C-alpha positions as CSV (number, residue, x, y, z in Angstrom):
1,M,10.7,21.1,25.4
2,T,11.9,17.7,25.0
3,H,10.5,17.3,21.6
4,R,12.3,20.6,20.5
5,R,15.4,19.4,21.9
6,F,15.1,16.0,19.9
7,Q,14.4,18.0,16.8
8,T,17.4,20.1,17.0
9,G,19.4,17.0,17.5
10,L,17.9,15.4,14.5
11,L,18.7,18.8,12.3
12,Q,22.4,18.6,13.6
13,C,22.4,14.9,12.5
14,S,23.9,14.0,15.8
15,V,22.1,12.9,18.8
16,E,23.4,10.7,21.5
17,W,21.1,9.1,23.7
18,R,21.8,8.6,27.4
19,T,21.2,4.8,28.1
20,S,21.7,5.3,31.9
21,G,17.9,6.4,32.5
22,D,15.2,8.2,30.9
23,F,15.3,8.5,27.1
24,R,14.0,11.9,27.2
25,H,17.6,13.4,27.6
26,A,19.2,14.1,24.4
27,T,22.4,15.9,23.8
28,A,23.5,17.2,20.5
29,R,26.9,16.8,19.3
30,P,27.3,19.2,16.2
31,E,31.1,18.5,15.8
32,Q,30.3,16.0,13.0
33,P,28.8,17.4,9.5
34,C,25.5,16.6,8.2
35,Q,26.6,15.6,4.9
36,S,29.1,12.9,6.0
37,R,26.2,10.9,7.8
38,L,23.4,11.1,5.0
39,P,23.5,8.2,2.5
40,E,23.8,9.0,-0.9
41,P,20.5,9.6,-3.1
42,G,19.7,6.3,-4.5
43,S,21.9,4.2,-2.3
44,H,20.6,1.5,0.0
45,R,23.1,1.7,2.9
46,H,20.1,2.8,5.0
47,R,18.5,-0.3,4.7
48,P,20.4,-2.3,7.4
49,L,19.9,0.3,10.2
50,L,16.1,0.4,9.1
51,H,15.9,-3.3,9.4
52,S,17.8,-3.6,12.7
53,L,15.3,-0.7,14.4
54,H,12.4,-2.7,12.8
55,W,11.6,0.5,10.6
56,L,9.8,0.4,7.5
57,P,11.2,2.4,4.5
58,V,9.0,5.3,3.4
59,R,6.9,3.8,0.6
60,Q,6.0,0.6,2.8
61,Q,5.4,2.9,5.9
62,V,2.8,4.8,3.6
63,T,1.4,1.3,2.4
64,Y,1.1,0.3,6.3
65,K,-0.8,3.4,7.4
66,L,-2.9,3.1,4.2
67,A,-3.9,-0.5,4.9
68,V,-4.5,0.1,8.5
69,L,-6.7,2.9,8.0
70,T,-8.7,0.9,5.4
71,H,-9.1,-1.8,7.8
72,K,-10.6,0.3,10.3
73,V,-12.9,1.8,8.0
74,R,-14.1,-1.5,6.9
75,I,-14.2,-3.2,10.4
76,I,-15.6,0.0,12.4
77,A,-17.1,2.2,9.2
78,I,-15.7,5.2,11.3
79,P,-14.9,7.8,10.0
80,T,-18.0,8.1,7.9
81,Y,-17.0,10.1,5.1
82,L,-14.2,7.6,4.3
83,S,-16.4,4.6,4.7
84,E,-18.6,5.9,2.1
85,L,-15.6,6.0,-0.4
86,V,-14.7,2.5,0.0
87,Q,-17.3,-0.3,-1.6
88,T,-16.7,-4.0,-1.1
89,R,-17.0,-5.8,-4.4
90,A,-19.4,-8.5,-4.9
91,P,-18.1,-11.0,-7.3
92,P,-20.8,-12.3,-9.8
93,R,-20.6,-16.0,-8.8
94,A,-19.0,-17.8,-5.8
95,L,-15.4,-18.2,-6.5
96,R,-12.4,-19.5,-3.8
97,S,-11.1,-15.9,-4.0
98,S,-14.4,-14.5,-2.9
99,D,-13.7,-15.5,0.8
100,A,-11.3,-12.6,1.0
101,P,-13.0,-9.4,0.8
102,M,-11.9,-7.0,-2.2
103,L,-12.7,-3.5,-2.9
104,V,-14.1,-1.9,-5.9
105,V,-11.1,0.2,-7.6
106,P,-12.8,3.4,-9.4
107,R,-11.6,4.3,-13.1
108,I,-9.4,7.1,-13.1
109,H,-8.3,9.3,-15.8
110,T,-5.2,11.3,-14.5
111,E,-2.2,10.2,-12.4
112,L,-3.3,12.8,-9.8
113,A,-6.7,10.9,-9.0
114,S,-4.9,7.8,-8.2
115,R,-3.6,9.5,-5.0
116,A,-7.2,9.9,-3.8
117,Y,-8.2,7.9,-0.8
118,S,-11.1,6.3,-3.1
119,V,-8.4,4.8,-5.3
120,A,-5.4,4.5,-3.4
121,A,-7.1,2.2,-0.5
122,P,-8.8,-0.1,-2.6
123,S,-6.0,-0.7,-4.7
124,T,-3.6,-1.1,-1.7
125,W,-6.1,-3.4,0.1
126,N,-6.4,-5.7,-3.0
127,S,-2.8,-5.8,-3.4
128,L,-2.5,-7.7,0.2
129,P,-2.4,-11.3,0.7
130,A,-5.9,-13.0,1.4
131,E,-5.0,-14.4,4.7
132,I,-4.0,-10.6,5.9
133,R,-7.3,-9.1,4.4
134,L,-9.4,-11.7,6.3
135,C,-8.0,-10.8,9.7
136,E,-10.5,-9.4,11.9
137,N,-8.6,-8.1,14.9
138,I,-6.6,-5.3,14.2
139,L,-3.5,-6.0,16.3
140,T,-3.2,-9.3,14.4
141,F,-3.8,-7.7,10.8
142,K,-1.0,-5.1,11.8
143,R,1.4,-7.7,13.0
144,H,0.7,-9.9,9.6
145,L,1.0,-6.6,7.5
146,K,4.3,-5.7,8.9
147,T,6.0,-8.9,8.5
148,Q,4.5,-9.0,4.9
149,L,6.0,-5.5,4.2
150,F,9.2,-6.6,5.3
151,K,9.6,-9.6,3.5
152,L,9.1,-7.1,0.3
153,T,11.8,-4.8,1.4
């Protein structure tokens, strides 16, 4: 019921949280129209709000979730159907960059194929800095990744 009430408040674009206690109680104020509170398409007026709430923009959220899932697949190898899609690249000779693991990005022929996990995960993983890719602990990895993505916004 609380979740439904929260969704209703979001749809009406006006949710007022009571700060005097439990955050589960939300009351909606429908007197303000939705369109007056939404930013113009293509505008960046929402960025200060996202930054103050420590939220990433949608594109960085997708990158974050994909990188975290890839990290879990590499470290734990679970789920197995995803771990079979990701292969670690073995360089032909020893290089300084070979300390940080990189993944094989398969060749694709269509734009739609670039959205597949087997292509998107390695390309996202390889785009991360080496110090992030070398993190073994998931909490450390998440913290460094989120900091890096905040720097890019």
